[in-house]
C-alpha positions as a Markdown table, in Angstrom:
| # | Residue | x | y | z |
|---|---|---|---|---|
| 1 | Met | 0.0 | 0.0 | 0.0 |
| 2 | Arg | 1.2 | 3.5 | -0.7 |
| 3 | Lys | 0.0 | 7.0 | 0.0 |
| 4 | Ser | 0.7 | 10.2 | -1.9 |
| 5 | Leu | 2.7 | 12.8 | 0.0 |
| 6 | Leu | 1.2 | 15.5 | -2.2 |
| 7 | Thr | -2.4 | 14.7 | -1.5 |
| 8 | Gly | -2.1 | 12.9 | 1.9 |
| 9 | Leu | -4.3 | 10.1 | 0.6 |
| 10 | Ala | -3.7 | 6.4 | 1.2 |
| 11 | Ala | -2.1 | 4.2 | -1.3 |
| 12 | Leu | -0.6 | 1.0 | -2.7 |
| 13 | Ala | -1.1 | -2.7 | -2.3 |
| 14 | Phe | 0.0 | -6.2 | -2.8 |
| 15 | Thr | -1.1 | -9.6 | -1.7 |
| 16 | Thr | 0.8 | -12.8 | -1.9 |
| 17 | Ala | -2.4 | -14.8 | -1.7 |
| 18 | Leu | -4.0 | -15.8 | -5.1 |
| 19 | Ala | -7.4 | -14.5 | -6.1 |
| 20 | Ser | -8.7 | -18.0 | -6.2 |
| 21 | Pro | -7.6 | -21.6 | -5.7 |
| 22 | Ala | -5.4 | -23.0 | -8.5 |
| 23 | Met | -6.5 | -25.8 | -10.8 |
| 24 | Ala | -3.3 | -26.7 | -12.8 |
| 25 | Ala | -3.5 | -27.8 | -16.5 |
| 26 | Asp | -0.6 | -30.1 | -17.5 |
| 27 | Leu | 1.5 | -28.7 | -20.4 |
| 28 | Gly | 4.0 | -31.6 | -20.5 |
| 29 | Gly | 7.7 | -31.4 | -19.7 |
| 30 | Gly | 7.0 | -30.8 | -16.1 |
| 31 | Leu | 5.2 | -27.6 | -16.8 |
| 32 | Ser | 1.6 | -26.7 | -15.8 |
| 33 | Val | -0.5 | -23.5 | -15.9 |
| 34 | Ser | -3.0 | -22.3 | -13.4 |
| 35 | Gly | -5.1 | -19.2 | -12.9 |
| 36 | Gly | -8.3 | -17.7 | -11.6 |
| 37 | Ala | -10.5 | -14.7 | -11.3 |
| 38 | Ala | -12.3 | -13.1 | -8.4 |
| 39 | Leu | -14.8 | -10.4 | -7.4 |
| 40 | Val | -14.2 | -9.0 | -4.0 |
| 41 | Ser | -16.4 | -6.5 | -2.0 |
| 42 | Asp | -13.3 | -4.7 | -0.7 |
| 43 | Tyr | -9.7 | -5.2 | -1.8 |
| 44 | Arg | -7.8 | -5.3 | 1.5 |
| 45 | Phe | -4.0 | -5.5 | 1.6 |
| 46 | Arg | -2.6 | -6.1 | 5.0 |
| 47 | Gly | -5.8 | -4.8 | 6.5 |
| 48 | Ile | -5.9 | -1.6 | 4.5 |
| 49 | Ser | -8.5 | -1.1 | 1.7 |
| 50 | Gln | -7.1 | -0.4 | -1.7 |
| 51 | Thr | -10.5 | 0.5 | -3.2 |
| 52 | Asp | -11.9 | 3.0 | -0.7 |
| 53 | Lys | -14.0 | 0.0 | 0.7 |
| 54 | Asp | -15.6 | -0.7 | -2.7 |
| 55 | Phe | -15.6 | -3.6 | -5.1 |
| 56 | Ala | -12.6 | -4.9 | -7.1 |
| 57 | Ile | -12.1 | -7.3 | -9.9 |
| 58 | Gln | -8.9 | -9.5 | -9.7 |
| 59 | Gly | -7.2 | -12.2 | -11.7 |
| 60 | Asn | -4.0 | -14.3 | -11.8 |
| 61 | Ile | -2.1 | -16.7 | -14.0 |
| 62 | Phe | 0.9 | -18.8 | -13.1 |
| 63 | Leu | 3.3 | -21.1 | -14.9 |
| 64 | Asn | 4.6 | -23.8 | -12.7 |
| 65 | His | 7.5 | -26.4 | -13.1 |
| 66 | Ser | 7.7 | -29.7 | -11.3 |
| 67 | Ser | 11.1 | -28.6 | -9.9 |
| 68 | Gly | 9.2 | -26.1 | -7.7 |
| 69 | Leu | 10.0 | -23.0 | -9.8 |
| 70 | Tyr | 7.1 | -20.7 | -10.7 |
| 71 | Val | 6.4 | -17.4 | -12.4 |
| 72 | Gly | 3.2 | -15.5 | -12.7 |
| 73 | Thr | 1.2 | -12.3 | -12.4 |
| 74 | Trp | -1.7 | -11.1 | -10.2 |
| 75 | Gly | -3.8 | -8.0 | -10.9 |
| 76 | Ser | -6.5 | -6.0 | -9.4 |
| 77 | Ser | -8.5 | -2.8 | -9.9 |
| 78 | Ile | -7.7 | -0.2 | -7.3 |
| 79 | Asp | -8.8 | 3.3 | -6.3 |
| 80 | Asp | -6.9 | 6.2 | -7.8 |
| 81 | Tyr | -5.5 | 7.3 | -4.4 |
| 82 | Val | -3.4 | 4.2 | -4.2 |
| 83 | Ala | -0.6 | 5.1 | -6.7 |
| 84 | Gly | -0.6 | 8.6 | -8.1 |
| 85 | Gly | -3.9 | 8.2 | -10.0 |
| 86 | Ser | -3.3 | 4.7 | -11.5 |
| 87 | Asp | -6.4 | 2.5 | -11.4 |
| 88 | Gln | -4.6 | -0.8 | -11.7 |
| 89 | Glu | -2.1 | -2.9 | -9.7 |
| 90 | Ile | -0.2 | -5.6 | -11.5 |
| 91 | Asp | 2.1 | -7.9 | -9.4 |
| 92 | Leu | 4.9 | -9.7 | -11.2 |
| 93 | Ile | 5.8 | -12.8 | -9.1 |
| 94 | Gly | 8.5 | -15.4 | -9.3 |
| 95 | Gly | 9.8 | -18.0 | -6.8 |
| 96 | Phe | 10.5 | -21.6 | -5.7 |
| 97 | Lys | 8.1 | -23.8 | -3.7 |
| 98 | Lys | 8.9 | -27.3 | -2.4 |
| 99 | Ser | 7.3 | -29.6 | 0.0 |
| 100 | Phe | 9.1 | -32.0 | 2.4 |
| 101 | Gly | 6.5 | -34.3 | 3.9 |
| 102 | Gly | 4.0 | -32.0 | 5.6 |
| 103 | Thr | 6.3 | -28.9 | 5.4 |
| 104 | Thr | 6.4 | -26.5 | 2.5 |
| 105 | Leu | 9.1 | -23.9 | 1.8 |
| 106 | Asp | 8.2 | -21.0 | -0.5 |
| 107 | Val | 10.8 | -18.4 | -1.4 |
| 108 | Gly | 10.2 | -15.6 | -4.0 |
| 109 | Phe | 9.7 | -12.0 | -4.9 |
| 110 | Ile | 7.0 | -9.6 | -6.0 |
| 111 | Tyr | 7.4 | -6.5 | -8.2 |
| 112 | Tyr | 4.5 | -4.1 | -7.7 |
| 113 | Tyr | 3.7 | -2.3 | -10.9 |
| 114 | Tyr | 1.2 | 0.6 | -11.2 |
| 115 | Pro | 0.7 | 1.3 | -15.0 |
| 116 | Gly | 0.2 | 4.9 | -15.9 |
| 117 | Ala | 1.0 | 6.4 | -12.5 |
| 118 | Glu | 4.1 | 8.2 | -13.6 |
| 119 | Lys | 2.2 | 9.7 | -16.6 |
| 120 | Ile | -0.6 | 11.0 | -14.4 |
| 121 | Thr | 1.8 | 12.4 | -11.7 |
| 122 | Ala | 5.1 | 13.3 | -13.4 |
| 123 | Gly | 8.2 | 12.0 | -11.6 |
| 124 | Leu | 6.3 | 10.0 | -9.0 |
| 125 | Asp | 8.0 | 6.7 | -8.3 |
| 126 | Thr | 5.3 | 4.1 | -7.1 |
| 127 | Asp | 6.8 | 0.8 | -8.3 |
| 128 | Phe | 8.8 | -1.4 | -5.9 |
| 129 | Phe | 9.8 | -5.0 | -5.2 |
| 130 | Glu | 9.6 | -7.2 | -2.1 |
| 131 | Pro | 11.3 | -10.6 | -1.6 |
| 132 | Tyr | 9.5 | -13.0 | 0.7 |
| 133 | Val | 10.0 | -16.4 | 2.4 |
| 134 | Ala | 7.1 | -18.5 | 3.8 |
| 135 | Leu | 7.2 | -21.8 | 5.8 |
| 136 | Ser | 4.0 | -23.8 | 6.3 |
| 137 | His | 3.2 | -27.2 | 7.9 |
| 138 | Thr | 0.1 | -29.3 | 7.5 |
| 139 | Leu | -1.1 | -31.7 | 10.2 |
| 140 | Gly | -4.3 | -33.4 | 9.3 |
| 141 | Pro | -6.9 | -30.8 | 8.3 |
| 142 | Val | -4.9 | -27.9 | 9.9 |
| 143 | Thr | -2.2 | -25.9 | 8.2 |
| 144 | Gly | -0.1 | -23.2 | 9.9 |
| 145 | Lys | 2.1 | -20.7 | 8.0 |
| 146 | Val | 4.7 | -18.0 | 8.9 |
| 147 | Met | 5.8 | -15.5 | 6.3 |
| 148 | Val | 8.4 | -12.8 | 6.3 |
| 149 | Ala | 8.4 | -10.1 | 3.5 |
| 150 | Tyr | 11.2 | -7.5 | 3.4 |
| 151 | Ala | 11.3 | -4.7 | 0.9 |
| 152 | Pro | 14.8 | -3.2 | 0.8 |
| 153 | Lys | 15.3 | 0.6 | 0.7 |
| 154 | Gln | 13.7 | 2.1 | -2.4 |
| 155 | Asn | 12.4 | 5.5 | -3.6 |
| 156 | Ala | 8.8 | 4.3 | -3.7 |
| 157 | Leu | 8.9 | 3.6 | 0.0 |
| 158 | Ser | 10.2 | 7.1 | 0.9 |
| 159 | Leu | 8.5 | 9.3 | 3.4 |
| 160 | Gly | 10.1 | 12.3 | 1.8 |
| 161 | Ala | 13.6 | 12.2 | 3.4 |
| 162 | Gly | 15.4 | 9.5 | 1.4 |
| 163 | Lys | 14.8 | 5.8 | 0.7 |
| 164 | Glu | 13.0 | 3.6 | 3.2 |
| 165 | Asp | 12.6 | -0.1 | 3.7 |
| 166 | Asn | 9.7 | -2.2 | 5.0 |
| 167 | Leu | 9.5 | -5.4 | 7.1 |
| 168 | Tyr | 6.2 | -7.4 | 7.4 |
| 169 | Val | 5.8 | -10.6 | 9.4 |
| 170 | Ser | 2.6 | -12.6 | 9.4 |
| 171 | Gly | 1.1 | -15.9 | 10.7 |
| 172 | Asp | -1.8 | -17.8 | 9.2 |
| 173 | Leu | -3.9 | -20.8 | 10.4 |
| 174 | Thr | -6.4 | -22.7 | 8.3 |
| 175 | Ala | -8.5 | -25.7 | 9.3 |
| 176 | Ala | -10.7 | -27.7 | 6.9 |
| 177 | Ile | -13.8 | -29.1 | 8.6 |
| 178 | Pro | -13.7 | -32.8 | 7.9 |
| 179 | Asn | -16.3 | -34.2 | 5.4 |
| 180 | Thr | -17.4 | -30.7 | 4.4 |
| 181 | Pro | -16.4 | -28.1 | 1.8 |
| 182 | Ile | -15.8 | -25.5 | 4.5 |
| 183 | Thr | -12.5 | -24.1 | 5.6 |
| 184 | Leu | -11.9 | -21.8 | 8.6 |
| 185 | Ser | -9.0 | -19.3 | 8.6 |
| 186 | Gly | -7.2 | -16.8 | 10.8 |
| 187 | His | -4.4 | -14.3 | 10.2 |
| 188 | Val | -2.3 | -11.8 | 12.1 |
| 189 | Gly | 0.4 | -9.6 | 10.6 |
| 190 | Arg | 2.7 | -6.8 | 11.8 |
| 191 | Asn | 4.5 | -4.0 | 9.9 |
| 192 | Phe | 7.7 | -3.3 | 11.9 |
| 193 | Glu | 8.9 | -0.3 | 9.9 |
| 194 | Glu | 7.7 | 3.2 | 9.3 |
| 195 | Ser | 7.6 | 3.7 | 5.5 |
| 196 | Tyr | 5.4 | 5.0 | 2.8 |
| 197 | Ile | 3.5 | 1.8 | 2.4 |
| 198 | Thr | 2.6 | 1.9 | 6.1 |
| 199 | Phe | 1.5 | 5.5 | 6.2 |
| 200 | Gly | 4.6 | 6.2 | 8.3 |
| 201 | Glu | 3.2 | 4.0 | 11.1 |
| 202 | Lys | 3.9 | 0.7 | 12.6 |
| 203 | Tyr | 0.7 | -1.3 | 12.8 |
| 204 | Thr | -0.9 | -4.7 | 13.2 |
| 205 | Asp | -3.7 | -6.3 | 11.1 |
| 206 | Trp | -5.8 | -9.4 | 11.6 |
| 207 | Asn | -8.7 | -11.3 | 10.1 |
| 208 | Val | -10.8 | -14.4 | 10.6 |
| 209 | Gly | -12.9 | -16.0 | 7.9 |
| 210 | Ala | -14.6 | -19.0 | 6.4 |
| 211 | Ser | -14.8 | -20.3 | 2.8 |
| 212 | Tyr | -17.0 | -22.8 | 0.9 |
| 213 | Thr | -15.7 | -24.5 | -2.2 |
| 214 | Arg | -17.8 | -26.3 | -4.8 |
| 215 | Gly | -16.0 | -27.4 | -7.9 |
| 216 | Pro | -14.0 | -24.5 | -9.3 |
| 217 | Leu | -16.0 | -21.9 | -7.3 |
| 218 | Thr | -15.1 | -20.6 | -3.9 |
| 219 | Phe | -17.2 | -18.3 | -1.7 |
| 220 | Met | -15.4 | -16.6 | 1.2 |
| 221 | Val | -16.3 | -14.1 | 4.0 |
| 222 | Gln | -13.8 | -12.5 | 6.3 |
| 223 | Tyr | -13.8 | -10.0 | 9.2 |
| 224 | Val | -10.8 | -7.7 | 8.8 |
| 225 | Asp | -9.4 | -5.1 | 11.1 |
| 226 | Thr | -6.2 | -3.1 | 12.1 |
| 227 | Asp | -5.1 | -1.1 | 15.2 |
| 228 | Lys | -4.7 | 2.2 | 13.2 |
| 229 | Asp | -6.9 | 4.7 | 11.4 |
| 230 | Phe | -6.0 | 5.7 | 7.9 |
| 231 | Ile | -8.2 | 7.8 | 5.5 |
| 232 | Gly | -8.6 | 7.0 | 1.8 |
| 233 | Ser | -10.5 | 9.1 | -0.6 |
| 234 | Thr | -13.5 | 9.6 | 1.7 |
| 235 | Lys | -13.5 | 6.7 | 4.3 |
| 236 | Asn | -11.5 | 5.2 | 7.1 |
| 237 | Ile | -9.9 | 2.4 | 5.0 |
| 238 | Ser | -8.4 | 0.6 | 8.0 |
| 239 | Lys | -11.6 | 0.3 | 10.0 |
| 240 | Glu | -13.1 | -3.1 | 10.8 |
| 241 | Gly | -15.2 | -4.6 | 8.0 |
| 242 | Ile | -16.7 | -7.7 | 6.4 |
| 243 | Val | -15.2 | -8.7 | 3.1 |
| 244 | Gly | -16.9 | -11.1 | 0.7 |
| 245 | Thr | -15.2 | -12.9 | -2.2 |
| 246 | Val | -16.5 | -15.0 | -5.1 |
| 247 | Ser | -13.7 | -16.7 | -7.1 |
| 248 | Val | -13.3 | -19.2 | -9.8 |
| 249 | Ala | -10.2 | -21.3 | -10.7 |
| 250 | Phe | -9.4 | -22.5 | -14.2 |
């Protein structure tokens, strides 16, 4: 997330979670492709709305290799306060994911791209990159995950006095209810740095939710909140709220 120093409005976003569960199509040679699309009632990134608490359309496509390597892209509509007037976020993603028994290691990076932002606001640097590492473990129907995402010092993270960096650490817990298509989830995350993507504040976000999957369709509802107040175009975009998602995998 990013806010404009010129306007004082909130900004920017990325999510490492896909818009929908993946259903891979085998291409041969160890390659497969997966993707999905989603309609969300509010695009929240680390607890902060990127759409002024309005709807967003999202999509993703990934190319995966049996070695564990993957590349892909994820995109969403956003409000124009996010990145200098741009109305799109496109994340370019690459990494390596491998499972060892019930434990999975995922190491990669995301480049956040906001097309057209520099044309709308001349000289504004909104694009940045963020490496991440995640470790998860599954025991029966329960999966726990810890993720660390660190964006090194970059112009896009600046508060106006030179380059800034950002550190985000999160924990997630999901539990599938046996013999049902329902999964429960919980999340807590913490921004440990004061940078442009945190509104110059250290803050904590959390959510709890439930999802229902039937074939390629998934319906999800979440309660989302943070411990700070940030204003978007007209609303408190970090205030507690209910977020609904309908997604399809293909």
